[in-house]
Structure formats: C-alpha cells, structure tokens
TORFI-241821 format. One record per residue (C-alpha): chain; x negated, y, z negated; residue number from 1; residue in one letter. Coordinates in steps of 0.001 Angstrom, whole numbers. Layout:
BEGIN
['A' [X Y Z] NUM 'a']
...
This chain:
BEGIN
['A' [-4704 -14182 9882] 1 'm']
['A' [-7556 -16555 9930] 2 'd']
['A' [-7610 -19909 8255] 3 's']
['A' [-9227 -19967 4589] 4 'g']
['A' [-10977 -23419 5347] 5 'n']
['A' [-14340 -22483 6910] 6 's']
['A' [-17923 -22525 5246] 7 'p']
['A' [-17848 -18790 5062] 8 'a']
['A' [-14822 -18883 2635] 9 'n']
['A' [-17034 -18580 -283] 10 's']
['A' [-17901 -14651 685] 11 's']
['A' [-14488 -13493 1077] 12 'l']
['A' [-13521 -10468 -1337] 13 'r']
['A' [-11346 -11633 -3997] 14 'k']
['A' [-8660 -9552 -6204] 15 't']
['A' [-8663 -9828 -9738] 16 'a']
['A' [-5797 -12283 -9661] 17 'l']
['A' [-7402 -14646 -7352] 18 'n']
['A' [-8147 -17337 -10043] 19 'a']
['A' [-4437 -17045 -11150] 20 'l']
['A' [-3142 -17773 -7781] 21 'h']
['A' [-5266 -20833 -7377] 22 'k']
['A' [-4048 -21544 -10991] 23 'r']
['A' [-458 -21334 -9543] 24 'l']
['A' [-1596 -23873 -6574] 25 'g']
['A' [-976 -20783 -3885] 26 'a']
['A' [-2415 -21608 -377] 27 'k']
['A' [-5100 -19434 335] 28 'm']
['A' [-6204 -17723 3704] 29 'v']
['A' [-8741 -15180 4941] 30 'n']
['A' [-6874 -12379 5585] 31 'f']
['A' [-9136 -9499 7078] 32 'g']
['A' [-12163 -10494 4681] 33 'g']
['A' [-9848 -11277 1816] 34 'w']
['A' [-9001 -14634 88] 35 'd']
['A' [-5440 -14290 -276] 36 'm']
['A' [-2265 -16205 -721] 37 'p']
['A' [-294 -16875 2209] 38 'v']
['A' [2320 -18751 8] 39 'e']
['A' [3016 -20524 -3344] 40 'y']
['A' [4007 -23974 -3226] 41 'p']
['A' [5471 -23559 -6857] 42 'c']
['A' [8123 -21169 -5101] 43 's']
['A' [9213 -23706 -2858] 44 'g']
['A' [8124 -22237 373] 45 'n']
['A' [7735 -19108 2698] 46 'l']
['A' [11352 -18919 3546] 47 'm']
['A' [12610 -19388 -541] 48 'c']
['A' [10208 -16685 -1024] 49 'e']
['A' [11369 -14592 1518] 50 'h']
['A' [15117 -14919 566] 51 'r']
['A' [13958 -14157 -2880] 52 'a']
['A' [13040 -10712 -2128] 53 'v']
['A' [16224 -10356 306] 54 'r']
['A' [18647 -11397 -2786] 55 'g']
['A' [16770 -11290 -5919] 56 'g']
['A' [13185 -10529 -6644] 57 'v']
['A' [9688 -11156 -5819] 58 'g']
['A' [5962 -10340 -6577] 59 'v']
['A' [3012 -10034 -4266] 60 'f']
['A' [-444 -8856 -5033] 61 'd']
['A' [-1228 -6368 -2744] 62 'v']
['A' [-4640 -5070 -4450] 63 's']
['A' [-6798 -5879 -914] 64 'h']
['A' [-5231 -2663 83] 65 'm']
['A' [-7060 724 -419] 66 'g']
['A' [-6720 3574 -1919] 67 'd']
['A' [-8434 7184 -913] 68 'i']
['A' [-7831 10301 -3183] 69 'r']
['A' [-8541 13483 -1579] 70 'i']
['A' [-8279 16455 -3874] 71 'h']
['A' [-9279 20364 -3713] 72 'g']
['A' [-12746 21355 -4591] 73 'a']
['A' [-13218 25197 -5161] 74 'k']
['A' [-10343 27025 -3272] 75 'k']
['A' [-6754 25954 -3529] 76 'p']
['A' [-5280 24319 -503] 77 'g']
['A' [-8349 22427 473] 78 'g']
['A' [-6945 19020 350] 79 'a']
['A' [-3956 19851 2041] 80 'l']
['A' [-5992 21184 5172] 81 'a']
['A' [-7940 17843 5218] 82 'a']
['A' [-4612 16023 4747] 83 'v']
['A' [-3147 17917 7681] 84 'q']
['A' [-6165 17392 9743] 85 'h']
['A' [-6082 13676 9282] 86 'l']
['A' [-2631 12475 9442] 87 't']
['A' [-7 12702 11867] 88 'm']
['A' [2869 13415 9445] 89 'n']
['A' [3609 16777 7962] 90 'd']
['A' [1990 16793 4249] 91 'a']
['A' [3155 20449 3662] 92 's']
['A' [6651 19036 3235] 93 'k']
['A' [5842 16784 328] 94 'l']
['A' [7140 17758 -3356] 95 'a']
['A' [4892 16722 -6020] 96 'i']
['A' [5539 13062 -6729] 97 'g']
['A' [6665 12360 -3073] 98 'q']
['A' [5148 10125 -569] 99 'a']
['A' [5425 9943 2980] 100 'q']
['A' [4499 7268 5976] 101 'y']
['A' [1831 8483 8089] 102 's']
['A' [-909 7363 10029] 103 'a']
['A' [-4946 8537 11105] 104 'm']
['A' [-5036 8616 14849] 105 'l']
['A' [-8278 8978 17043] 106 'y']
['A' [-8318 11990 19373] 107 'p']
['A' [-6514 9705 21996] 108 'n']
['A' [-3707 8952 20130] 109 'g']
['A' [-4249 5454 19411] 110 't']
['A' [-4350 4219 15340] 111 'f']
['A' [-7201 4432 12840] 112 'v']
['A' [-4924 2963 10649] 113 'd']
['A' [-1113 3794 9092] 114 'd']
['A' [-1370 4897 5515] 115 'v']
['A' [1073 6160 3176] 116 'i']
['A' [470 9488 1646] 117 'v']
['A' [1454 10795 -2210] 118 'h']
['A' [1176 13727 -3135] 119 'r']
['A' [-245 13635 -7012] 120 'l']
['A' [-343 17154 -7794] 121 'g']
['A' [-644 20785 -6427] 122 'e']
['A' [-3848 20047 -3928] 123 'd']
['A' [-4127 16183 -5287] 124 'd']
['A' [-3463 13474 -2419] 125 'y']
['A' [-3525 9396 -2440] 126 'l']
['A' [-3689 7720 638] 127 'l']
['A' [-3083 3852 361] 128 'v']
['A' [-4657 2149 3534] 129 'i']
['A' [-4584 -1249 4710] 130 'n']
['A' [-7210 -4098 3700] 131 'a']
['A' [-8581 -5152 6966] 132 'g']
['A' [-9292 -1556 8021] 133 't']
['A' [-10896 -343 4424] 134 'r']
['A' [-14464 686 5055] 135 'e']
['A' [-13542 1849 8671] 136 'k']
['A' [-10766 4214 7293] 137 'd']
['A' [-12864 5315 4592] 138 'i']
['A' [-15599 6232 6970] 139 's']
['A' [-13696 8017 9070] 140 'w']
['A' [-11840 10231 6227] 141 'v']
['A' [-15905 11437 4901] 142 'r']
['A' [-16538 11829 8588] 143 'e']
['A' [-13723 14124 9333] 144 'n']
['A' [-13469 15859 6275] 145 't']
['A' [-17409 17202 6585] 146 'k']
['A' [-17323 20886 5692] 147 'g']
['A' [-13841 20975 4564] 148 'm']
['A' [-12969 22100 886] 149 'd']
['A' [-12074 18913 -590] 150 'c']
['A' [-13582 15986 -2510] 151 'v']
['A' [-13002 12402 -1076] 152 'v']
['A' [-12833 9640 -3638] 153 'e']
['A' [-12893 5727 -2591] 154 'd']
['A' [-10644 4273 -5568] 155 'l']
['A' [-9788 1039 -3711] 156 's']
['A' [-11770 -1510 -6220] 157 'd']
['A' [-10158 604 -9326] 158 'd']
['A' [-6370 -1146 -9081] 159 'y']
['A' [-4782 -4028 -8670] 160 't']
['A' [-1760 -3483 -7198] 161 'q']
['A' [1481 -5142 -7729] 162 'l']
['A' [4304 -5058 -5067] 163 'a']
['A' [7881 -5865 -7357] 164 'i']
['A' [10074 -6207 -4327] 165 'q']
['A' [14217 -6972 -3996] 166 'g']
['A' [17693 -5649 -5208] 167 'p']
['A' [16949 -6704 -8790] 168 'l']
['A' [12989 -5402 -8969] 169 'a']
['A' [14549 -2171 -10886] 170 'a']
['A' [16325 -4699 -13640] 171 'e']
['A' [12806 -6416 -13839] 172 'v']
['A' [10300 -3567 -14372] 173 'l']
['A' [12697 -921 -16590] 174 'q']
['A' [12022 -4134 -19122] 175 'k']
['A' [8512 -3002 -19040] 176 'l']
['A' [8270 730 -18735] 177 't']
['A' [9570 3548 -20578] 178 'd']
['A' [9961 5472 -17142] 179 'a']
['A' [13857 5754 -15699] 180 'k']
['A' [13584 4088 -12826] 181 'l']
['A' [17041 5326 -11590] 182 'e']
['A' [15659 8589 -10939] 183 't']
['A' [13142 7840 -8515] 184 'i']
['A' [14217 7809 -4914] 185 'k']
['A' [12873 5925 -2293] 186 'n']
['A' [9156 7152 -1372] 187 'y']
['A' [8876 9029 -4450] 188 'w']
['A' [6954 8274 -7305] 189 'f']
['A' [5994 8786 -11215] 190 't']
['A' [3648 8192 -13906] 191 'h']
['A' [4734 6090 -16881] 192 'g']
['A' [3657 3540 -19403] 193 't']
['A' [4237 -307 -17860] 194 'v']
['A' [3280 -3042 -20249] 195 'c']
['A' [1664 -1004 -22583] 196 'g']
['A' [-574 950 -20309] 197 'l']
['A' [-101 4977 -20380] 198 'p']
['A' [-249 6937 -17050] 199 'n']
['A' [416 3961 -14468] 200 't']
['A' [1344 5234 -11232] 201 'l']
['A' [4849 3611 -10013] 202 'i']
['A' [6409 4206 -6590] 203 'a']
['A' [9209 3231 -5158] 204 'r']
['A' [7760 2063 -2100] 205 't']
['A' [7053 -1491 -60] 206 'g']
['A' [6300 -3438 2829] 207 'y']
['A' [9648 -5645 3040] 208 't']
['A' [12079 -3446 4066] 209 'g']
['A' [13995 -4106 456] 210 'e']
['A' [14110 -1705 -2385] 211 'd']
['A' [11313 -2109 -5007] 212 'g']
['A' [8532 -747 -6550] 213 'f']
['A' [4516 -820 -6427] 214 'e']
['A' [2736 -318 -9695] 215 'i']
['A' [-1225 365 -9990] 216 'y']
['A' [-2997 -987 -13027] 217 'v']
['A' [-6673 -1466 -14190] 218 'p']
['A' [-8312 -3857 -11758] 219 's']
['A' [-10239 -5831 -14726] 220 'd']
['A' [-9066 -9453 -14668] 221 'v']
['A' [-7564 -9694 -18012] 222 'a']
['A' [-5316 -6532 -17592] 223 't']
['A' [-4309 -7668 -14295] 224 's']
['A' [-3258 -11125 -15215] 225 'e']
['A' [-1636 -10139 -18608] 226 'r']
['A' [418 -7502 -16243] 227 'v']
['A' [1275 -10297 -13617] 228 'w']
['A' [2354 -12614 -16594] 229 'n']
['A' [4543 -9874 -18288] 230 'e']
['A' [6313 -9029 -15341] 231 'v']
['A' [7179 -12982 -14387] 232 'f']
['A' [8435 -13216 -18593] 233 'a']
['A' [10509 -10075 -17495] 234 'a']
['A' [11918 -11671 -14647] 235 'g']
['A' [12314 -15175 -15354] 236 'k']
['A' [16104 -14668 -15988] 237 'e']
['A' [16414 -13174 -12746] 238 'f']
['A' [14898 -16215 -10889] 239 'g']
['A' [11585 -14309 -9932] 240 'i']
['A' [9060 -16111 -7662] 241 'l']
['A' [5490 -15114 -6780] 242 'a']
['A' [5579 -14505 -2858] 243 'c']
['A' [2293 -14173 -790] 244 'g']
['A' [1235 -12945 2657] 245 'l']
['A' [3113 -15031 4682] 246 'g']
['A' [6835 -14103 3427] 247 'a']
['A' [5509 -10322 3482] 248 'r']
['A' [4947 -10829 7201] 249 'n']
['A' [8247 -12154 7949] 250 't']
['A' [9943 -9504 5892] 251 'l']
['A' [8485 -6600 7637] 252 'r']
['A' [9144 -8171 10912] 253 'l']
['A' [12682 -8396 10212] 254 'e']
['A' [12497 -4893 8996] 255 's']
['A' [10584 -3424 11973] 256 'k']
['A' [7611 -2180 10231] 257 'm']
['A' [4540 -2316 11726] 258 'a']
['A' [1303 -4101 11016] 259 'l']
['A' [-2035 -3013 12330] 260 'y']
['A' [-3723 -5144 14774] 261 'g']
['A' [-428 -6268 16261] 262 'h']
['A' [2246 -3183 16737] 263 'e']
['A' [-272 -802 15948] 264 'i']
['A' [-4183 -567 17036] 265 's']
['A' [-7057 1463 18575] 266 'd']
['A' [-5511 416 21849] 267 'e']
['A' [-1877 1434 21084] 268 'i']
['A' [-847 5292 21076] 269 'n']
['A' [1736 6425 18812] 270 'v']
['A' [4172 6674 21270] 271 'w']
['A' [3974 3159 22597] 272 'e']
['A' [4201 2146 18969] 273 'a']
['A' [7514 4048 18924] 274 'g']
['A' [6373 6095 16110] 275 'l']
['A' [6496 9160 17599] 276 'e']
['A' [9244 10314 14957] 277 'r']
['A' [6315 10879 12392] 278 'y']
['A' [3918 12423 14435] 279 'c']
['A' [4388 16392 13531] 280 'h']
['A' [2164 18213 16342] 281 'l']
['A' [3570 21316 15693] 282 'e']
['A' [1792 21400 12470] 283 'k']
['A' [-1198 22651 14778] 284 'g']
['A' [-3937 21096 12459] 285 'a']
['A' [-3927 17428 13456] 286 'l']
['A' [-7437 16133 14716] 287 'l']
['A' [-7051 15796 18441] 288 'g']
['A' [-3324 17002 18464] 289 'g']
['A' [-3915 20246 20609] 290 't']
['A' [-5055 18173 23266] 291 'r']
['A' [-1929 15829 23727] 292 'w']
['A' [250 19099 23569] 293 'l']
['A' [-1781 20551 26748] 294 's']
C-alpha cells in the first residue's frame, strides 16, 4: 500500500463513492493504483472500525475489485470447461447460487491471483478478482480461453460493490431487501431487490472472517451514493461504521486470509501458501496441473 500524497495521485482510478469518502473526511491512499479510503476519522480510528465489524456491523467500499463473467457460447459446458481450466478448485461441485474460494495459477504453481467463483446459472460463472491485478487477470483469462467454447466479459466497471460485514450485517441488510437472508448460507448468493434495485446480486461472502454480505449495484454515482446512505440509515440503530482498507487488512490478517503480494504471489506456490486444500489436481483440467502431478 503506497502513500496517497504523491503528485501522481490525480491519475489514480476512483470508485463511484470517491467523492463521498472525501466528504466524510476519509484518509485516502494509493492502493494498487486506486484512490481508496484507508480509515475514517469520523468512525473513530482503525481499531474502532475493526471492533465494529467483529462486534456489530461495518461497511466497506470494495468497488475496486474486478468482475469477470464466463458463460457458454454454443455448446453446454463450455464455460465450466474454461473455469475448470483456469482455476484450481473444482467448479463442477458448485450448485447454481453457490460460490467457492479458488485461484488462478501459473504452470509452475504460483499465483496469478486468488478469486471467488460464483455459479450464476447452468453454464454461467462470475469470477471476482483483486483490484491490483485486474488488467493482468483479465488478460490471463482471455489468453487462456482462446479456442474454448465460452464468452468472456469484463464487468469490472459495471458495479459498485459494498461489503456489509459483522454479526449484525443481516439485520441491517434485511431492512433494505425482499430477499430472505436467513436462507442464504455462507458462500452462497441470491438475487433480490435491494434499496429498490431489482435483480441485485447478494452474496454471503466477505474478506473479514466475519459473517456478512456483499451487494453489487449499478456503478453510477447517484445510485451508489443513494445505496450507501440507505445502508447507513438502516444501520444507525446498530452503530454502523464506515470502514477502510486498514481495518479490512487487520480483519483478514486476524482471520488468516491471504492477500496477493503478501501471503500469495507469482513467486509463492500453492503449497508454500498452505492453500493446497483448495487445489483439486484430480479433476485433470487445470492449466499446468498434469505437470505438477508428474
């Protein structure tokens, strides 16, 4: 994480909520080429944000994350074959509406990036990728699916992604949606109306080691700010706090969750990272996988 005070700061990419963060007085930093809030003095300090997520509820703007949709083209199964080729976990075990932690690996077993794979439909998948590796990841996916019977779409700029995290997250979000959140298990998702927005993706996922949800809404500024404000109005009685990347980092460290460029990288392989439990070489389709077996 680089300082956000350099002259090049004006060239940083910005989420739709950037102006709102600055109005709240957030401390902004350069995170992987994005101008992002690291903490909010209005929330107290980083540890106040951390404790809010562990004991109550906090909200993170994670719209800098990337989204790649892979869906079938002509024949059934083309998208699944591509996802199996690209990622180390076994996507064939996913039901529609289920997600899994996975990663894309180079042929030597080191990391292109770690990802969350969502099965949207019969032959339709969404890969959520890291912000600092967005362009690299998208290029990797396109290059390694050439000739495969699938369509690759970069949806990264289509969504504002809010992570509502903490033991009270469901109580806050339930006030804003018609979806029955109690029926969504960890690493499952659904679509419902949120803040009046139909067909919103609602996933019981996160990067804090705490219960919570991630919602995907249209990325225009007006909609993004309206949803943020409605979430905070719904959470006021629960002491909801705005949380920055600083707290997100301490929370994920406390929960032993990997971060690209630290616990995983293009120089650290899946076994050195201790993530081999997610690597299913027996499926036989993984890029480079047969070489590791031999």
